[in-house]
N, C-alpha and C positions, 0 to 999 in steps of 0.2 A: 504494500500500500504506500502511496506517495501523496502527500497533501501540501499545497502551498496556500497560505492565507495572508490576506492583507486586512488588518484590523484597525479601524478608527483612522483618525487623521494622520497618525504617525506612519501608516502603511507598514506595519510590522510584518516581517517575513518569518515563516516557519516551515521547515522541512520535517516531516514525520515518516518514519519507516512503517509505523502502524498507527491506526486511528486512536486518537486520545481526545476525550472530552475535557476541555480545559476548565480549571477551577479559578475563575477570575475574581471571585469575591471571597474574602476571608471567612465569612459566616458559613458558606457552603463548602469550604475546602475540606479535604479528607484528613483532618487533623483532630486530635483529641480536644475535648472541650477545655480542659485545663491549659493546654498549650495555646489555644486561640485566645484565652483570657490574658495569658502572659504576653503574647504578641501585641495585643491591643494595649495592655498596660505600658508597654515599652514604645508605644506610638509607632508600631510597625505599619508602613503605608502600603504594603503589598496585598496580595501577591503581584509581582511584576509579570510582564507578558511571558517571559521564559519560565518563571516559577509556576505559572498557571498550567503549563504543559509538563513540567518535571514532577511536581508533587504527586499527581494521581498515580503514575506507574511506580514511583518509589514507595508510596504508602501501601501499594498492593503487594510489595515484596518482589517486584520484577527487576531484572537487570536493566540498567539504563545507561546510555551514553548521551550526555547533554553538552552541546557546544554553543556558546553564546558570548557576546561581548561582555556580559556580566558573569561569565563562567568562573571567575575567581571569587565569587561571593558564596560563602559556606551556607547561606540560607537557601540555596537551591536544593540542599539535601537534608540539612539539620532538622527542620520541623517534621517531615515525614518519617525520618529514621527514629526520632524521639517517639513519635506516635506508634511505630511498629514495636518499640521496646516496651510499651505498656501492655502488650498482649501476652498474658502469662501462659496461655495454652500452647503457644508455638514452641516454648522452651522447656516443657515438662520433662523430657528425657534427661535434662541436665541436673545434676545434684545441686549445683549453684550456677549463677549466670555470669561469673567473672570472665571478662574478655570476650563477650559475644559480639561486640562491635569494635571495628578497628578502622581508624581514619588515618590514611597516609598523606602527609603533607610534604611539599618540596623543601621545607627548611624549618628551623626551630621557631622563627618569628611568625610564620603563618600558622604553625601548630599552636602557638600561644594564643593567637586570635581565635582559632577554632575552639580551644578549651574555654576561653572567656565566654564565647557565645553559648556553648553547651551549659555552662554554669548559669548564665543569665536566663535562658529559656527552659532549662531543666527544672527551674523552680515550679513550673506549672505541671510537672510530672512526678511520678514516683522517683525517689532518690536513686540515681544511677552511678554516682561517685566517679565521674570522668577523671582520667589521669593523663598527664603529659609525661612521656618517658623520653628523656634525652640523656644518652649515655656517652661518656668519653671513651677513648681508646683503651683505658685501663680495664683489664679483663674482670677484675673483682667487682666492678660497678654493676654488671648485669645480675650477679648473684645476690645483690642487696635489694633488688626491686621486689616489692610486696604488692600484689595486685588483688588481694582478696576483697571481694565486694565491688570491685571496679568493673562496670559493664561496658564502658566505652574507653578504649585506649586511643590516644592521639600521639603520633610519633612520625618519624621520617624513615625512608627505606634503609639507610645505613644503620640507624639505631635499632630498627626492628630485627635486622639480621644479627646484630650483636646480642639482642635479647633472645633470639631463637637458638643461638649457640648454647645458651644456658637452659632455656625453657622450650624444649622441642615439641611439647604437646600443646602449645598455645593455639596453633591453627586448627586443631581437631575440633575445638568447641566454637570456632569463629563462624558466625552466621551472616554478618553484614560487613562487607569490605568496601570502603569508600576511597577512591583515588582523587584527591583534591588537586586542582590544577594539573590535570592528567598530561597535558602537553609538555609541561616542565618536567614532571616525573619521568616521562618516557623519553625525553631528550637528554636530560642531565644524568639520570640514574637508570638507564635502560636495563643494563645487566642486573642491577639490584632488584628492580621491580619485577622482572620476569623470573628471577630466582624465587622471589616471594610467591608469585602466582603459581609456579610449578610445585612449590612446597605445599601451597594451599590445595591445589588440585589433588595432589597425592594424599594429603591428610584427609580430605573429604571422601576420597574413594575408599580409604581404609576404615573410616569411622563407622561404628555400628549404629549410632543413634540416628533417627530420622529427623533431621533438623532443617529448618529453612536456610537456604543459601542464596545470597544476593551480592552482586558486585555493581557498584555505582561509580561511574567515571564522569567527572565534570571538568570543563576547561574552557579556555577562550579560543583555542585553535584545534583544527583537525590535525592528526599526526599520523605519519606513515606506520607507526607501530600499533595504532588503534585497530586496524583490520585483524592482525593476529591475536590481539587481546580479545576481540569479539569472537573470532573463530575458535580459539583454543579454550577460552575460559568462561565465556558467557553462554547463557541459554536463551536464544531468541530474544535479544534485547530490544527495548524501545530506543530508537535513535531520534533525538530531538536536536535540530540545528536551527538557531535563530539568527545566525550571522551569514549573510548571503555569500560572501567571498569564501567562507569555509564550506558552505554547501556546494559551491562550485568545485572545490577540491574533491570533496566526497563524490560529487556527480561527474568527475573526470572531465571537466572542461579543459580542453587543450589550450595551454598558454604559449603564445609565440611572440618573440621580440624581434622586430625587423629593423636593424640599424639603417639609417639613411641620412643624407644631408637635409637640413631644414628646407633648403631651396628646392629639394628634389622629392618632397613628400608626395605631391600630387602624382608624379610619374610612378612612384612606388605603389601608391594606392591603386592606380590603373592596372599594374601587374597583378596585384592581389585579386582584384575583381575579375581579371581575365581568367584566373584560376577557378574562381567560384562560378563562372559562367558554365563550366562543364557539368556542374551539378545544379539541381534546383535549390539554391540556397536562399535564405532570408537574411540579408545583410543590413546591419545598422552601422553607419559611419558617424562616430561621435566627435564633436569638436566644441570648443568653448567660445567661439565667436561667430556672429552672424556673417561677417565678411568671409570667413573660411567656408561656411555653408554655401554661399553664393559662388565662390571660386570653384569649389569641388563640383557643385551641381553643373556649372557651365562646362567644366573640363570633361565630366562624364558624358554630357550631351554631345560635345564635339567629338567624342570617341565612340559614339553610337551605343552608349550604355544607358538603358532606360532607368531613370531613378526619380525618386520623390525628394522633396526638401521640406523641412519644417523648422521654423524658429519663431520667436515671439512677434516678429513683424510680418510673418507670412499671411497672405490673404486667405489661404485654404485653412479651414478649421480642423480640429482634431478628428471629428467624425469622418470628414471627407478624406483625410490622409489615411485613416484606418481602413476605410472601405477600399481605397485604391491599393493599399498594402496587401489586403487579402485577395483582391481580384488579380493582382499581378502574379501571385504565386499559383493560384488555382488555374490560371490560364496557361501554365507551363513556362512562365517567364521568371527568371531570378528576380526577387524583390530586393531593391536597394533603396534605403532611406537615409538621407543625410540630415542630421539634426543637431541642435545644441542641447546641452545637458538639461537645461531648465524645461524642456518640452517632454522629457521621458515620462515623468510621473503622470501628467495629464493624459498622455496617449495610452499608458498602461500596457505596452507591448511586452509579452512574455514568451513568444514563440520564435524568436530569432534563432538562427543556427550559427551565426557568426557576428561578432562585434569587432569593429576596427576602431582603435583609439587614435584618431588623427591628431588630436592634441593630447599631450602626456597628462595622465590623470593624477589627481591627488588620491590617497587611499579611500577617502569617503566617496568621491565621484566614481572611482574604480568599482566599488561594491554596487553602487546604483546602476552602473552600466551592465554589470554581469547579471543583474536581476532580470534583464530582458531576455536572457537565455534559459530561464529556469524551467520552462516546459521541456527542454531538451537535456536537462541533467539526467545522467544515468542513475537508475535506481539500485543497481548492484554495486558492490565495492570494487575498488581497483584490483586488477589482476584476476577477477573472476572470469569464468569461461565465456559467458555471454557479453562480457564488457567490451571486448575488442571490437565487436561488430557495431556497438552502439556509440562509439566514441566520435560523435559528430559535432557537438557544440565546440566552438573555437573562439578564442579571444586573441586579437592581434594588436600589439602595441608598436606604433611607429616611434622609434627612438632616434632623436636627433641630437646635435651638439648643444642645443638649448634646453634639453630635457632634465637638467640637473636638479631642479627644485625639489621634486619628490623622489629622486632616484633611490636614496637609501631605503625608504619604506617599500617602494615597489620591488626593489631587489630582494628585500627580506621576504616579501610575500612569494615571489617567484621561486626562491630557494625552498621555501616551505612547501610550495606546490610541486617541487621537483621538476621544474621546467628547464629547458635548455637556455642558458644565459650567455649572450655574446660578451666578448671582452669589453666592448664599448660601454656597456652598462656598469661593469666593475670599475672602469676608469672614471666614469662620471661620478659614481658613488664615492670613490676614493678622494676625488677632488673636493666634493662637498664636505666630507668628513675632515679633510685636512684644512680646508679654509675656515669652516665653522664661524663665518663672519657674524652670524646671528648670536653666537655664544661668547663673543670677545669680552663682554662685561660680566659674564657668569664666573663664579669661583672655579678654581681648578678642581677637577673631579677628586673627591675624597678617597674613593677606592683606588685610584691611580697613585695617590700619594702614600696611602697606607699599605698597599700590597703590590704595587707596581703594575697592576692590570685592572681594567674595567671590563667585566664580562658582559655588560649590557650597554656597550658603547653607542649603538644605533638608537637606543631608547633613552640613554642617560641625558638629562637636561644640562649637565655641566660641561665645562671646557676640558679638552684633552690635549691641549698644546699650551706652550708658555706664552703669556702676555706680559712682556717686561714691565709695562706701565702699571700693572696690578701686582704681579708676583714679585717684582723687585722694587716696588715703590719705596719700601722701607727695608733696608738691608741691616743685618746684624753688624754692629760696629766691630771692627777688627780687634779692639781692645777687650771685647767681651770674651773672645776665644783666644786666650793667651797661648795655649798650645793645644791643637786639635786632638792630640793623642790622649789628653786628659783634661776634661772640663768637669766642673762641679755643677750639678743641676738640681734645682729645687722644684719638683712638680707640685703645682697648687690646684689645678683643675684637671680631673681625669675624664676625658671625653669617652674613651673606651680602653680596652686592655692595652693597646699599643699607641695611643694618641693622647698627649697631654699638653697643657699649657703651664708654663712656669718661668723661672728665672735661671739664667746662667750666673753663678756666684763666683766672683773673683776671689782668689785665695789671698791676694795682698790688697788690703784696704778696699773692700767692695764699695763701689760708689753708691749703690742703692741703700746699703746699710747706713751709710753716713747721711744720705738724704732723708731716710725714714726717721732717723733720730732727730734731725733738724726740724722736720715737719711736726713731729709729736711735741717737741719743745715749743714750737711757735704757736700751735693751736691750743696748747694748755692755757695760754693767756686769754681770758674771756673776751677782752676787748679786740682781740685779733680774729675772733670767729665771726666773720662778716658774711651773713647770708646773702645769697644772690637773689635779686628781685626779678631780673629778666634773663631767663635761661636761654642760651643759644646752642644750636646744634654744632657739633665738632669742637666745641671749646672745652679746655681743661678746667676742672674744678677740684676742690678738696672735699673729702667726705670722711667724717669721723664715725667709726663703729666700734663699740666696746673698748674704747681707749686707744684704738689704733687708727691712724690717719692714712687715707689712701688717695692717690691721684686717680681721677676718673675723667672720662670723656663722654659727653652726651652724644648718643648715636641716634636717638629718636625722641621727638617731642609730639604731644597730641595737637590736633588742629585747633582746639579751643581750650581755654582755662576756665575754672569755676569762678564764682564771685569773689572768693578770697585770694585770687591770683595764685593758687596752689594747684599743681597738677602732677600726675605720675609721669616720670620721664625714664627712658631706658638708658642706662649708662654702661660703659665698659671700664673695668679696672685695668688701666693700661700697663700696670706692672705685674698683673696676675693672669690676664686673659679671659676672666669670666665676665659675664654680663648680668645685670640685675635691674629691677625697677625700684625707684625711690621717689619720695615726694620732692618736688622741686625746692622746697624750703630747707631741705637737709643739705643742699649743696652750698659750699663755702667758696668765697673768693680765694683763688690760689695765686700767691705772689709770683712774679716772673722768675725769681731766683729758684723756685721749685719746679719750674717748667723747662729749665735748660737741659737737664738730663733726659735723653731720648727714652721713650717707653721701653720698659725692660722685659715685658712679656714676650716669650718666644713659643712657637709651636714645636713640640718634640714628637718624633716618630721613631719607635723602636723597630729595627729592621729584621728581616729574615724569619718571620714567623707569621702564620696566617691561620684562620679557623679551619677545623677539620671538615671533611665531607663537602668540600667546595662551597661552603657557606660564604655569604658575602658580608656578614656582620658577626661580631663577637657575641657569643652567648653571655647573657647578663651575669651568670655565675663567675665567669672569668673576669669580667670588668669589675664586679663587686669585690672579688678577692684582691685584684691588683690595686683598686682604689684604697681598700683598707690597709694594704701593705706599704704603699709608697707615698701617699699624699702627705705633703708637708715635711718629708724626710729627705735628707741630703743623699745624692747619688753621684757616682763618678761615671763618666761615659767617654767613649771615643766618637768624635764627629766624623762621619764618612762622607757627608754631603750637606750643603746648605743651599737654600733658595729663598731669597727675601728674608723673612723672619721665621722660616721653618728649618729645623735641623734634623737630619736623619742620623741616628746614633746606633752603633753596634760594637760592643755591647753596652748596656747600661746596668750598673751594679749598685745595690744598696750598701752603704758603708757606715761604719761607726767609728768615731774618732776617739782615740785614747790620748788626750793632750799631755798628760803627765809623762807618757813614754814617747810622745811625738810619733804615734803610729796610727794606722787605719786598718780596720778589719773589714774585709769583704764578706758581707752576710749572705747575699743572694744575687743571682743574675736574673733580671726580669724575663728574658727570653726563656731561660731554663725553667723558671717558675711556671710560665704559661704551659710549656711542653709537659711538665710534670703533672698537670691537671688532666691531661688526656684530651683536652678540647682544642688544642693547637697543634700545628704541624709545621715542618720545615718549609721555608720559602726561599730557596737559594737564588732565584732570579731577581729578587726585589731590588737590590742595590744597582745591579746592572740596568734594570729597566728605568730606574730614576735617572741614572746618568745618561741613558739614551734619550730620555724625555728632555733633558736640559741641554743637549748638544745643539739645539736650535738657537740658543742664546748666542748672540754675536759678540758679546763682550766677555772677556775672560774675567769672571768674578771670583770672589773668594772661594766659592764652592768648587770651581775647577781646580784650585790649588790644593784642595783637600782630597781629590779623587784618587791620588796615586799611592795610597798606603797599601802595603803588601798584604795578601791573605794570611801570611804567617803571623803578622802582627796581631790581626784580629783573633786568629786561632789561639795565640798565646794568651791573650787577654781573657778569652772564653775559659781557658783551662785554669787560669789564675783566679777567676772570679766565680767559678761554679759553686753551688751550695755544698756539693760533696767534698770540695777541697778548700774549705774556709782557711784563709791564710792570714798571717800577721806580718806586716811589712813596715820597715823603718822609714822608708822614703815614700810619701804619698804619691809622688809623681810616678814611682816605679810600679804602683799597683795597677796602672793602666798602660804600662809600657813593657812589652814582653822582651824587648832587646836588652833591657837592663841599663840603658844609658839615661842619664839625667836630662831634664828639659834643656839645660844650658849647653849640653854637648852638641858639637857640630854634627850635622847629618853626614852620613857616609858619602864617599865620592859617587858610588853607584846611584844612591837615591837622588843626589844633586843632578847627575846626568839625566836620570829618568825625568825629573821635574823639568829640567831645561828642555829636553826633547819634547815633552808634552806641551810646554809653553810655546816653543818654536812651531810645533805642529798646529797649535790653536791659532797663533798669529797668522800662519800661512793660510789656514782655512778661512780666517776672517777676510783676507784679501780675495781668495778664490782664484781659480783659473778660468780663462774665457774659453768656452767650447767653440768648435768649428761649426759654422751655420751656413747652410745653403738655402736659397730662396727662389721661388718662382711665383707667377701670378696669372690670374685671368681678369676679366673685367670687373668681377664682383669681389674676389678674395685675393689675399696674399698668403702663400704657404711657406713657413719656415721649418726646415728640418735641422734640429739641433743634434749634432753627433755626440751621443753620450751613452755609454754602456750601462745597462741595468741600473737606471737612475732610481734613487730613493730619496725620501723627504723632499720631493720636488714642490716648487711653488712657482706660479706664473701669475703675475698681476698685470692687468690691462688698464690703460687709461686712454684718453682720446688721441694722444700723440706719443705714447710711450709703452714699451713692453719690458717688464722686469722678470727674468727667469733665473731660478737657482735650483740646484739639485746636487746631491752627493753621488759619486760614482767611485767605487773601489777605494773608499776612504778619503777622497778628495772632494772639496767643494768647488763647483763650477757656477759661475755667475755671468749673466749677460744682461746688461742694462742698455736697451736700444731706444734711441730717440728717433722716431719715425719721420720720414720726409713729408707724408701727408696723414690726414686724420683717419681713424678707424672707429667702428662702433664697438666699444669695450664690452658691453653686456652680451653681444652676440659672438665675440671671439672666444676661441677655445684652445686648450692644450691637452693632448693625449700622449701619455707615456707608453712607449713600446720597448721591446727588448734592447734594441741597438740605437734608438733615437727617440727624441721627443718631437712631436709634430704640432706646431703652433699654426692655427688657422685664424687669420685676421680678416674681418669683414670690413670692406672699404665704406667710408661714409658717403663718398661719391663714386659712382661707377666710372670705369675708365682705366687706362694703363698708367702706371707710375713710371717715371723715367729713372728713378732709383729708390732704394728702400729706406736709407738712412739720411739724416741731415748731414752727418759728418762721416767721412770715410772710416771704415773699420776693417783691419787686415784679416780678421777672423770671419768675415762675412763675404760670401761669393754667390754668384748666380748658379743655379742648378740647371745646366744645359740639357740634362736628360729629360726634364719635364717642361722645358721652356717652349712656349708657343708664341712665335713671332706675331705681333699684331699687324693688321693690314697696313696701317700707315707706319712703316718701320721707323723707329726713333732710336737715337743712340742711348744705350743703357750703360750705367756705371755699375760696377760689381757691388758696391756697398753704399 
């Protein structure tokens, strides 16, 4: 059975493998009365459109696969599962009902959300005692789990497998298995999930009790592993899909990407339509402008292709177009309709066999266009026997050099749909991701800083490249880091297990210690505590809390104040890094002499350790432990990299001073401490990835001078500072210096040569080499071929009269800054990186031949005679 429905003004789409009577009103939903009351008490506004189709089959105990844009919402399954668990008769064969339901989540954070919802809505049911199980890699943790009385277990695939090593009989009593965010589970933990499913299948086959068995999978995307999930482990499941682009993947719509020049789109379209003429196709050609519709319609007419057109200014109404559309096909003529996107909904066409995206679509528009194919979605799953014959619905995207706007999102979808993807789309996407012009003001991605990688780069809202004006606006003063092999750090704000804010404390007469004493003495005098009447953003003030005076900066003020001229303002403690809200009348005038010392707060990142199980955030257990252990306590660390006011350290050790004996004791190593909890794992690529990220900085900053410490130094410090080898040392400098030399000792000749070579290399890279360039032209464009092998980190910036190209090749930086002889259209010009060259295409502002490329002669630029076409009125051309 296949059903497509449009409901209400929103034109909701739904695909159903079997008929379902939706429950669109809470009062009539198949839920227990107590649960309905609890939902109403919590101001639940549903059921949503997708919930109205999901709840009935789940509440009946059926296997269900639900794919929706809201597929990451646990309320798609929690209410009907809780209702099922109220039925005592179904579970009579069990002596107790511990572990009858299991919810698998992609990570600990989502699992915590699910647990909180179970506790909230479980109040309207019999007590189920839901439990979140997150185990570290320490084997003894699984043996300490007590599940008696717990009817709902929430965990992740990795943690369940650790639990099953200790409790092998857990799956025998399992009745309801839920896969939350199934596309993430099947993408990131494929092997683990299928191992669990096979264990479950084997356990149910051996079980003697006649128990209900149910698998529910919900998510936002269809996944190539869902068909085997259905075939191997489910029993005639209900498939509910309310996302049209995901239904298109399930329905085997063929996705084709056709690269072409923007100026050649119409000719490419004619080729595609010539192919469809051999079959009785129903073709929709979509574009985003009325002008394009008219041009395409005229071109088709002149090439003897019968077609219809529709846009908002068309004289022909919707009914007229639809009648002619049906008549063309029934008369044995291929039906071709050229239209703008805003006409699709009113026409309501659903029986097209092919859509051609003449204008590159946004993800939202792409889904709307695919909806016109829905009558020709295949009902069977991919790779089924009858499927090959039915594969007739097709979507063709015309990809041009100006299609970069939504390239990353469309590429992501096409990969997800397992379509063939041309190199041109990868190049466009790479260019968008590298430029990230819309993200220049965003903060640098936290995941990139903390772990050296962002696993969700295409979706991440933050920046993934250095912006010197932001990242290096405030650098750490050189005097703060007296010797990078040994700095004293005082962490004051713990963001998470490996990220803190605090101060670098100087060993000899720390400037902030002196300043703090002077401020405290100054503000002790009542007459010198002058409250601020007019608070201004970004200005420094004083703040006294519990006898301690702080320097603070106002970062946010409310739009309006109350009658007493007092308001809540957001402040940042510039010497600690934390933020807070205070009343404006608490802020004190800060004399200029207390503002001379730069803000002392720095961001600290502990390197080479990351969460286990590919988690993207630290488990709160780790953060709480580290917070309790290190906050406000002195640590010694080796700085391996700096960027602005961020320092990366490896290692960072807790120390205790013995002033009478002039000694320091290393108590613990933070990285080792995290690893010992079993919730962290080694991250050897971290430092290298940070250094790679910072190579794009054109100025040799302090961070570059700190990069060249040997691995042996770090390893020696690890050994000296491990908790298992607590040591007593006479010289505090030596506790973080494995070579045994004092800070005053001269560096070895080898290290000095290495540093000099590194500096020379960096200076050379700043200047860069000029690549060889060949060029040719036609009346509309100019093509530049930059001879460069396997270019990386490439950038090409266009302006009206200038092109600036740069890229790395085999460790060298190549730079070409070209001042053009005539003007070009910057936004239409492109650069494509190939294996042996970069091809730059410039679109001329005025058509016609150029007598030369550059205003000034350049020995690195020459004519490409292999591609040169002599214009009819031959003119003398210069080579550059």
